[in-house]
N, C-alpha and C positions, 0 to 999 in steps of 0.2 A: 054194918062196919065196912063189911067184905066190898061191898059194893062201890062205898067211897072209897075204898083203898085204889081200887079197880080205875075208877074214874079220874083221880089224883094221877094215876101210874101212864093211864094214856094220856092226860094233859101233858104228862113229861114226856115223853114220847113223841107227839106231835110239835111242842115247843122245839125239840131239839132239832128234830126233822126241818122244821120251818127256819131256824137259825144255821145249820148247816147248807139251807138252800141258798139262803140270803149273802152268806159269808163267802158261799164257793164262787172258782173266779167264772167270767162267761166260758158259753160253748165255744171252742176256736172254730170258725168259719173252715169252709172245706179249702184244702193248701193247694190248690190250683189243679189243673191238666195235667198230670206229670206222664210224659212219655220217654222211654228209651229212645234217645236220637240216635247209638249206638250200644253195642252189646260185644263181649268176647266171653265164650262159654269157659267157665275154671276148669284144668285140669291139675292133675295130680303129678309129680313126675315121676320118671321111671327109671328101673335101675341101668346100669352102664353097661349090662352086655346085650340089652337089646339093639335090633337091627339099625334103627334109628339112633343116633346121638343126639341126645338132649343137646349140647352145644351152648349151654349156659356157666354161669360162674355158680358153685355151691353156696355163695352166701353174698349179700351187701353187708358193709360197714360204714359208715360216716359218707355216705353215698346219697346224690340224685339220680332220681331215674325220670327223664323226659320221655312222654310218648306223644304221639300224634294218633289223632282218632278225627272221624267223618261224622259229624253229627247228619243225620236224614232229614230232620223234622227243623225247624226254626223255631223260637219261642223268645222270653225275655227275662227268664230266668234261668238258671242251670245249678245242677248238684255231680256229684261223682259218686259211685258204688265202688266201696272196696271189698276185696274178697279173703278170707284168710281161712276157708272153706277146707282143706288138707293141711293145716298147718296144726301141731301139737300144743305150740306154746302161742303166746299173744302176740301179737305184732304190732309194733311199736312206730307210729309216724309220727316224723318231728317236724313235718311242716307239707302243707300241698297248696298249689298252684293253680289257676287255669288261666290262659289268655289264647287269643288266636295266632294260630301256627305261622310261621312265616315261609318263605319260599327257602330259604336254606338248611340247611340239616343244624337241628338243634336252636334254629331262633325263631323268638314270637315279633307279633307283631303287635302294639297299641298295650294298654296299660294288663300287668300281670297281677290279678287279683286273687288273694289270701283265701285260701278254702278254711272254714272253720264247722267241727265238730259238738254238739251241743254247747258252741259258744266260746270252745276253749281251739286253738292254735292247735293244739298237736292231739292225737288219738291213740288209742288202746283199740284194736281189733283183736275180741276174744277167740279162741282156739275154734276154728269150723264155724265161724259166722261170719257173713258180709257188717258192714259198716256203710250208712247214707251220709254225707256230709249236708251241712245244712244250707239251704239256696241264699245264691247271690247273684245279683243283680248282672247279667250279662245277656246284650242282645247276641242271640244266633241266628243266622241266615242257613235255608237249607241247605245240605252239602257243607258246610263251612267246615275247615278244618282246623282243630283246637289241639293246642298244646295243654296236656295233663303231666304236672312235674311233683314227683314224692319224694321226701328226703325219709333216708333211714340212718337215724344217729347211733343204732347200736347192732351188733352182730345178729343179721337176719337170715335165716335160712331162705332159700328160694323152696316153696312147697307147694304154692298155689296159684299155675302160670296159665295161658294161653299159649300154647308152644308155636303155630304156625302163623305167627303176627302179618307176616307180609310187610311189616314198614319197621324201620328201623328205629330203636329205643335207643336215648343216649345215657351210657352211665358215667357220671364226672364226681370228683371228689369234692367233698364238703356238701355245705346247705349250700346251694343256687337254685333253689325251686323258684325264687323271684328274678332269677336274672334274665336279660331280657335275650341274651345269646351266649348258650354253651357250647365248649370244646370235649367230645365226648374223650374219655380214655379209653373207652371200648362201647361196642356198639354190638346189639340182640337185636333179633328180630320175631323175639316173642312178646307177650304181653305178661307183665309182673303187678299181680296183685289187684291191677285195675280191671275191672269188670263190665263198668256199664258208665256211661254220661247222660242224666235225664236232662230230658227238656221241658220246662212248662210251657207246653203248646197251646195252640188255638183251641175252642171247645171245639169236640168232634172231631178231633184228631184221633188218629188210633194206628195200629202199627199188623204188619204181616210179618212173621220169622220163617226163616228158611233154613229148616232143621234138617242137618244132613252130616256128612263126611268129609274129608279131604276135598273134594270134587265141589262142594259149596264152601268150605273153606278157604279157596283159593289157590289152595298147592299148584305151581308151576305157573302161575299168574305171574306178572310183572310184580315186584315188588316196590313199594309205595305209589303205586297208581291206581289203586283203588279198581282193579280190573277184577275180579269177582265176581261170578252173576250174579248173587244180590248186590253187588255195587252199581253195576249197570241197570238193577231194575229199579233202584231207588232212585237213578238220575230220572228215569221214565214216570216216575210219581213224585218228585218233588213239586213241590208247590200244590200238590192235590191234598194236601194234610196225612198223608197214609206215609209211615217211617217203617224200613224196611230193615229188620234187626237179623245179621248172621248168625245164627246159634251150629254152625258147622264146628266138628272136630276131627283133625284129621286122624285117620286110622278107626273113627268114632263107627260101632256097631248096634243092631237092633238088639240084640240079646246076649251080650256078653262084653265085659270090661277088658281094658288094658291103655290105651293112650287115653282114655277118659271113660265115665261111667256109659254104660250100655243106654240106648233108648228110651228104656223102658223106665229105668233110672231118675235118667237126666229131662224127661218130658214137663214135669210139674215146674222144674227150677228155668228151665230154659224155654218154656213157651206156656204154658196156661199162670205161671207168674207172673208173668211181663206184664206190666199197667198196662191198659189199651188194646191188649191184642184180640183180632178180629178174626185173623186168617195164619195156617200155617202150611207151608210146601214141607212135603216130607220126601225128601230124596235119600236113602241110605238103605243100606244091604249088600253094596258090592263085596263090602269086607266080610259081611259074614256068609259070605261065596265063597271067595278067593283065599282069605286068610287059612283055613284047616287045612294043612299039607305043606304050607308056603313056609319061608323060613320064620314068618311073623310067629306061627302056631304048626311047627311040624308034626306033632303026633295028636292033633284035636279030630275028633269025627267030623265028615263033610257034615254040613247044616243039610237039614231039609228043610225042603218047600213049606212041608205042613208046619214046623215051627215057626218059620220067618213069617209066614201069612198070619199065625196066629199073633205073632210079635205088631204086625200093623194092625189088628184088626184091636187089639187093645189100645192102641194108641188112637184108633177112629174113634172107639169109645170113648176113652175120657176126654177128647177133644170135644164132643158131641154135648157133652154133659155139662158140660162150661159153657155152649153157646158159640165154639170156635170154629168154623170153616176150616176143614182140611183137604187140603189138595194131594194126590200122590203123584211124583213123577216119576217114570219109567228111568231105569237103568244104561247106564250108556257102556257102548261098546268097549274091550276091553281085552282083545286078542294081542298078543304081543308083549301084554303090557310090564314093565318094568324089566326088559330084559336089554339094555341098554348095554355098552362096556362100563365094569366099573359097578353097577348097582348091586347092593347086598344082596337084594330078593330076588329067589329063587322059588319056580313052580308057583308063582301066584295067578296062572292062567293055566286051564286047560279045557280042553273039547266037553268034559262031563260038568265043568265047572259053569261052561256059557250057556248049556242046555238048562241048567238050572236057572241062569237069568232069563233065557228067554220066556221061561214057564213062568216066573216071577212077573215079568212085565205082561204077559197074556192075562196073567190074572189081574194086575194094576187096571188094565186097558179095559177088560170085559165085565168085572166082580158086578160095578156097579156101587161098590160101596165108600167110593171117595166121593166128596161133595163135586168134587173135579177133578182131571186128570189131565197132565203136563207132560207131553210125551217129547220128555228130552232126547231119548234113542234114536226116532225121526227124525229130529233135528238136526244132529251131529254125526250120524252115520254115513259111511262111504256107501255111494248108491253102487260103486262097482264092488264091494267087498263089506256089506253090511256087520260083520262080526267086526269091524274098525272103525275108528273114527277118521271122518275125512280129513286129509292131510293139513288144510285151509286151518281147521279147529284145533287140531291135535297138540298138544305142548311139546312133544316129542319124545316122551315116554309111553307114550300109547295107550294111557289111563287118566290123565288128568287135561282138560281142557285148557288151551292157549288164551291169551285175552279175545283172540278172534271167536272161538267156541264160548266162551263166558256170555258176550257180546249176543250173538245168535240165539242163545238158549235164552235169555233175558228176554231179547227183543220177540221171540217167540211167544210170551204168555200173554195170552189173552186178559185184559186187567179188569174187566168188569165180570169176565168168569171168574177169576181170582178173588173178586172182593165180593161174588152171589150179587152184583148187580142187575143181572138177566138171567 
């Protein structure tokens, strides 16, 4: 009798399993080859007593923000990624649109397409989370500029930003997300809640991430001109199915937080977690060397070379464990940095700090631990005074590169070495 009951029970289980399988919806096919065409690493806001002011409103309410980005690769569909990573409350989006950016500020060209989130025109982004929009048919050419418009219907504290956006964002009263042209009530040069635009790219398309600080972020390059060194590199790779993603954060450090999370903390989010990532260029460490004892961190003890090298080794190990090629870029000269009249920063440079930079560069060049070395120091230093940036490449603050310096750095990159093709 027990055997019969067991057989009946087994038949019931098998029948239920077969019925469940028959009624289940078919498995979805892979949803395309989604590659970030553009990214901006999220940052929290900082206190008002910091040396560098935010220059942002405290909040938005019943306002639309139109932000222009440039897609590094082309494709037939797009979607956006919003970030509420540093918010403590849900982020409400009343409308979102995408269009080709026009030539004039605040203008678009062609149709403006409404974006949805799970089929809905409005969205709520949970505190601490990202949110990806549904795909929308939209043909994007490599290096095309896109306008993303977000409407914030209720009081929304600015918590998750990318501070040094170098691209004017138009803030306009009311819901004008779908308008062909908007007239700004105010303009900011930061990214607000927008962290990526994804493009459904051709099979085999991959990405390289420029992972760094303000030099990678493009500080002191011409706003609105896409003249950061990763922008110039993207131009070289346009049409070769390689996106160049800028994961620079001004003030970024390898080991410590302030204007954003340290490199070890954000490496997964900004590099390893990016779809299609094949390689990363690491150009970071000058703030680890220079912030201690400066206006930024006046009481912080000097960084030790061993600690900074240990941080690099962690990034190398983590990249290789995921099959991502990692290139190390040497730290560029900075004698006289931030000493121009009116600068809020003192004691950024010293001979002792430069000696540490030289030691770190010697390790980057000679250790053999990176998959490739990009000697940016050698490209931009002044042959007459190697402790300084060549005047033609200097933005004028003796720390950041101007447009010509950014182009020289990008032009110096051996693409086959970068991509591991030789």
